[in-house]
C-alpha positions in Angstrom: -35.8 186.9 110.7 -38.8 187.2 108.5 -41.2 184.3 109.0 -43.0 183.0 105.9 -45.5 180.4 104.9 -44.3 176.8 104.4 -43.1 175.3 101.1 -43.4 178.6 99.2 -40.3 178.1 97.1 -41.4 174.7 95.7 -44.6 176.6 94.8 -42.6 179.5 93.2 -40.5 177.0 91.2 -42.8 174.0 90.4 -40.6 173.0 87.4 -37.9 171.8 89.9 -40.2 169.2 91.4 -40.0 167.8 94.9 -38.5 164.3 94.3 -35.4 163.2 96.1 -32.1 163.8 94.2 -29.7 160.8 93.6 -26.3 161.0 95.3 -24.7 158.9 92.5 -23.6 162.0 90.6 -21.5 163.2 93.6 -19.5 160.0 93.9 -19.1 158.8 90.3 -15.7 159.4 88.7 -17.3 158.9 85.3 -19.8 161.7 86.0 -17.1 164.0 87.3 -15.1 163.5 84.1 -18.2 164.6 82.1 -18.6 167.6 84.4 -15.1 168.7 83.5 -15.7 168.4 79.8 -19.3 169.6 79.5 -19.5 172.2 82.2 -16.2 173.5 83.5 -14.4 173.6 80.1 -17.4 175.5 78.6 -18.3 177.9 81.4 -17.0 181.3 82.3 -14.9 180.8 85.5 -14.0 183.5 87.9 -10.3 183.6 88.8 -9.9 186.8 90.9 -10.3 190.5 90.8 -8.7 193.1 88.5 -7.1 195.0 91.4 -4.9 191.9 92.0 -3.1 193.0 88.8 -2.8 196.7 89.2 0.6 197.4 87.5 1.9 196.6 84.0 3.8 193.3 84.3 1.8 192.0 87.3 1.0 188.3 86.9 -0.8 185.5 88.7 -0.7 181.8 88.1 -3.8 179.7 88.7 -3.8 175.9 88.8 -7.0 174.8 87.1 -7.4 171.1 87.8 -10.8 170.9 86.2 -9.3 172.2 83.0 -6.2 169.9 83.3 -4.0 173.0 82.9 -2.3 175.9 84.6 -3.2 179.5 83.5 -1.2 182.7 83.5 -3.0 186.1 84.1 -0.9 189.1 83.1 -1.4 192.9 83.0 0.4 194.0 79.8 2.4 197.2 79.4 -0.5 198.4 77.3 -2.8 198.0 80.4 -4.7 195.1 79.0 -5.5 192.0 81.1 -4.7 188.7 79.3 -4.9 185.0 80.1 -2.7 182.2 78.6 -2.0 178.6 79.1 1.0 178.6 81.5 2.9 176.4 79.1 6.2 177.0 77.2 5.8 176.2 73.5 9.2 174.6 73.4 8.8 171.4 75.4 5.7 172.0 77.5 7.4 173.1 80.7 5.2 175.3 83.0 6.5 178.7 82.3 5.8 179.9 85.8 5.4 177.8 88.9 1.9 177.1 90.2 0.4 179.7 92.5 3.2 182.1 91.9 2.6 185.9 91.5 4.7 188.9 91.0 5.8 191.4 88.4 7.6 190.1 85.2 8.9 193.6 84.1 7.4 192.9 80.7 9.1 189.5 80.0 8.7 185.9 81.2 11.5 183.4 80.9 11.2 179.6 81.0 13.8 178.3 83.4 14.2 175.0 81.5 15.8 176.3 78.3 15.5 180.1 78.6 12.8 180.8 76.0 11.5 184.4 76.5 7.9 185.7 76.1 6.6 189.2 76.5 3.6 190.2 78.6 1.4 190.0 75.4 2.3 186.3 75.0 4.6 186.7 72.0 7.8 184.7 71.8 10.7 187.2 71.8 13.9 185.2 72.2 15.1 181.6 71.7 18.7 180.8 72.9 20.7 179.2 70.1 17.9 179.8 67.7 20.0 179.1 64.6 20.4 175.5 65.6 16.6 174.8 65.3 14.9 173.6 62.1 12.6 176.1 60.5 11.6 177.7 63.8 8.8 180.3 63.3 8.6 182.4 66.5 5.6 184.3 65.1 3.4 181.2 65.6 4.9 180.0 68.9 3.5 182.5 71.3 1.7 181.5 74.5 -1.7 179.9 73.8 -4.4 182.5 74.7 -7.5 181.9 76.8 -10.6 184.0 76.5 -10.8 186.6 79.3 -13.3 189.3 80.3 -14.2 191.3 83.4 -17.4 192.1 85.1 -17.7 194.5 88.0 -14.0 194.1 88.6 -14.2 190.3 88.7 -11.9 188.5 86.2 -13.5 185.5 84.3 -11.9 183.1 81.8 -13.3 180.6 79.4 -11.5 177.7 77.8 -14.1 177.1 75.0 -16.4 180.2 74.9 -19.7 179.6 73.2 -21.1 183.0 74.3 -19.9 186.3 75.8 -19.5 186.8 79.5 -22.5 189.2 79.4 -24.6 186.7 77.7 -23.5 183.9 80.1 -24.4 186.0 83.1 -27.6 187.3 81.7 -29.0 190.8 82.5 -30.6 189.9 85.8 -27.5 189.0 87.7 -26.1 192.5 87.1 -29.3 194.4 87.6 -28.6 195.0 91.3 -25.0 193.7 91.6 -23.7 196.5 89.4 -24.9 198.9 92.1 -22.8 197.3 94.9 -19.8 199.5 95.8 -17.1 196.8 95.3 -14.5 199.4 94.7 -14.8 200.6 98.4 -13.7 197.2 99.7 -10.5 195.2 99.3 -9.2 191.7 100.2 -8.7 191.4 103.9 -8.5 187.7 104.5 -8.2 184.4 102.5 -9.2 181.0 103.7 -8.2 178.1 101.4 -8.7 174.5 102.8 -8.1 171.4 100.6 -11.0 169.1 101.4 -12.0 165.5 100.6 -15.4 166.4 99.3 -17.2 166.7 95.9 -17.6 170.3 94.7 -21.4 170.0 94.6 -21.6 168.6 98.1 -19.4 171.5 99.3 -21.6 174.1 97.6 -24.8 172.5 98.9 -23.6 173.0 102.4 -23.4 176.7 101.8 -26.4 177.5 99.6 -29.1 176.9 102.1 -30.0 178.3 105.5 -31.7 175.2 106.9 -28.4 174.3 108.7 -27.9 177.6 110.5 -29.9 177.0 113.7 -28.1 173.7 114.3 -24.6 174.0 112.9 -24.1 177.6 113.7 -25.8 177.9 117.0 -22.7 179.4 118.6 -21.7 181.7 115.7 -24.0 183.0 113.0 -27.1 182.2 114.9 -26.2 185.0 117.3 -27.4 187.3 114.5 -30.9 186.0 115.0 -33.5 185.9 117.9 -32.6 183.9 121.0 -35.5 181.5 120.2 -34.2 181.0 116.7 -35.1 177.4 115.8 -35.7 177.6 112.0 -34.5 179.6 109.0 -36.8 181.2 106.6 -35.3 182.9 103.6 -36.5 186.3 102.5 -36.5 185.2 98.8 -34.9 182.8 96.3 -34.3 183.8 92.8 -33.3 181.7 89.8 -31.8 183.0 86.6 -30.8 180.3 84.1 -28.0 178.2 85.8 -27.4 181.0 88.4 -29.3 181.5 91.7 -29.7 183.8 94.7 -30.6 183.2 98.3 -31.6 186.4 100.1 -32.1 186.7 103.9 -34.2 189.3 105.6 -33.3 191.6 108.4 -33.3 190.9 112.1 -31.9 194.3 113.1 -34.6 195.0 115.6 -33.9 191.9 117.7 -30.1 191.6 117.2 -28.1 191.7 120.4 -24.4 191.9 119.7 -21.8 190.3 122.0 -19.9 192.7 124.3 -16.9 192.8 122.0 -19.2 192.9 118.9 -21.0 196.0 120.3 -17.6 197.8 120.5 -16.8 196.8 116.9 -20.2 197.7 115.6 -19.8 201.3 116.7 -16.8 201.6 114.4 -17.9 199.8 111.3 -19.5 196.7 109.7 -18.6 193.2 110.9 -20.0 189.8 110.0 -22.4 189.2 112.9 -24.2 192.5 112.8 -24.1 192.5 109.0 -25.9 189.2 108.8 -28.6 190.6 111.0 -28.8 193.8 108.9 -27.8 195.8 111.9 -24.7 197.5 110.6 -24.4 201.0 111.7 -23.8 204.2 109.7 -25.1 205.0 106.2 -25.6 201.7 104.4 -27.9 203.0 101.7 -25.3 202.3 99.0 -25.4 198.6 100.0 -29.2 198.4 100.5 -29.8 199.7 97.0 -27.7 196.8 95.5 -29.3 194.0 97.5 -32.5 192.1 97.7 -32.2 191.5 101.5 -29.5 192.1 104.1 -27.6 189.1 102.9 -27.6 187.9 99.3 -25.8 184.7 98.4 -25.3 185.0 94.7 -24.2 181.7 93.0 -22.6 182.3 89.6 -22.7 178.9 87.9 -20.8 176.6 88.3 -18.5 177.3 91.2 -18.4 181.0 92.1 -20.3 182.8 94.9 -20.5 186.5 95.8 -22.0 186.9 99.3 -23.2 190.5 99.8 -23.6 192.1 103.2 -23.9 195.7 104.4 -20.4 197.1 104.5 -18.6 193.8 103.7 -18.7 191.0 101.2 -17.1 187.6 100.6 -16.5 185.3 97.7 -16.2 181.5 97.3 -14.3 179.8 94.5 -14.9 176.1 94.8 -12.1 174.4 92.8 -12.9 170.7 91.8 -9.7 168.6 91.9 -11.2 165.1 91.8 -14.6 163.6 92.3 -14.1 163.6 96.1 -11.6 166.5 96.4 -12.1 170.3 96.2 -10.3 173.4 97.3 -12.6 175.9 99.0 -11.1 179.4 98.4 -12.8 182.0 100.6 -12.0 185.7 100.4 -13.4 188.4 102.8 -13.5 192.0 101.7 -13.6 195.0 104.1 -12.8 198.7 103.8 -9.2 199.6 104.1 -8.5 200.3 107.8 -7.4 203.9 108.3 -7.5 203.8 112.1 -6.7 201.3 114.9 -10.4 201.1 115.6 -11.2 200.1 112.0 -8.4 197.5 112.0 -10.0 196.0 115.2 -13.4 195.9 113.6 -12.1 194.2 110.5 -10.3 191.7 112.6 -13.3 191.0 114.7 -15.4 190.5 111.6 -12.8 188.2 110.1 -12.6 186.0 113.2 -16.4 185.8 113.6 -16.9 184.8 110.0 -14.0 182.4 110.1 -15.5 180.5 113.0 -18.7 180.0 111.0 -16.6 178.7 108.1 -14.8 176.2 110.3 -18.2 174.9 111.4 -19.2 174.5 107.8 -15.9 172.7 106.9 -16.5 170.3 109.8 -19.4 168.6 107.9 -18.1 168.7 104.3 -15.9 165.7 104.5 -18.2 163.8 106.9 -21.0 164.2 104.4 -18.8 162.9 101.5 -17.8 159.9 103.6 -21.5 159.3 104.3 -22.7 159.3 100.7 -19.7 157.2 99.6 -20.7 154.5 102.2 -23.6 153.4 100.1 -26.0 153.9 103.1 -27.8 156.7 101.3 -29.1 156.7 97.8 -30.8 160.1 97.6 -30.6 163.6 99.0 -33.9 164.6 100.8 -34.0 168.4 100.0 -36.7 170.4 101.8 -38.1 173.8 100.7 -35.2 175.9 102.1 -32.8 173.7 100.2 -34.3 174.4 96.8 -31.2 176.0 95.5 -29.4 172.7 96.1 -32.1 171.0 94.0 -31.7 173.6 91.3 -27.9 173.2 91.3 -28.1 169.4 90.9 -30.7 169.5 88.2 -28.8 172.1 86.3 -25.6 170.0 86.4 -27.4 166.9 85.4 -29.1 168.7 82.5 -25.9 170.2 81.2 -23.9 166.9 81.5 -26.6 165.1 79.7 -26.6 167.7 76.9 
């Protein structure tokens, strides 16, 4: 791991200051209500990848608690991706059950009274239509939601004030658009429902200060045996978005015996974190700042890039002290038994680290709700946490 001088990120970003950050905004129901209205209902939110809806008629339902709604994503027969409120315009019943997915064959039928919509959201049939009073089907289609895609990722916005491109800014795509996302596919999903504020959960992930202590039996294996502190390769801020980049330790990385076998076949989590993945990784290196880039797309989406594999986080706020942490790991499609073994090893190795992270999320929330702590004491390696809290506070305060 690259060793650097102390406190260089507070010097790089002096506008963030060095004062403690109050914990009140992570426990206040009133502040959470403002976050929903002033951040989540105005931001572009990632809801998946385009390949999840490959065929005409494919649909996915997403429960969006921070929007107080359920949304329906559909691939139309014309090939277009669309998003709608998952609400029948008759009496407000959810058209499709939460978390459902499938293929609607072009039409969606409300099970309450049988109203039928097509995959473009238009109302096509109403049973016993002649018994309604001045019913105008032309204006009773499903309510649309703004949708756009970026590098295969699907984003939606309840109240768009700018395009997705403008929201992301040019810098986020400068290197990311070089990453070969199309070579990798969803391999594993981890989705715990946790009693923790969404910012506290994200804070636990967007700094490396915790790695030597919390991950001493897992991810720390990617670093030297005398590893006692984490020093980031770089930190980058771009508007509300941010990047943590870790440097290579390929020269000192010693894989486990099982990991050594897996490494000969393909990339897996432990050697990828060290930058020691075998084979030609030039396509990945060109797209990254270091050997691990933790890209935070404000407010709640993360793309974690590694050589030969990547992962995403969607942190779904449900209440001030409840969040769903949706993790997806992406690997190449296994074509041999050896590749399947390597993917499985990478999944398990990374999952173990995630379980260690999850072990402190709820404990931290309980601690800050106790009243025994008034401020977060962020050090230099935790400057992305500082940036996140200040960004939220600024946007909530208008």
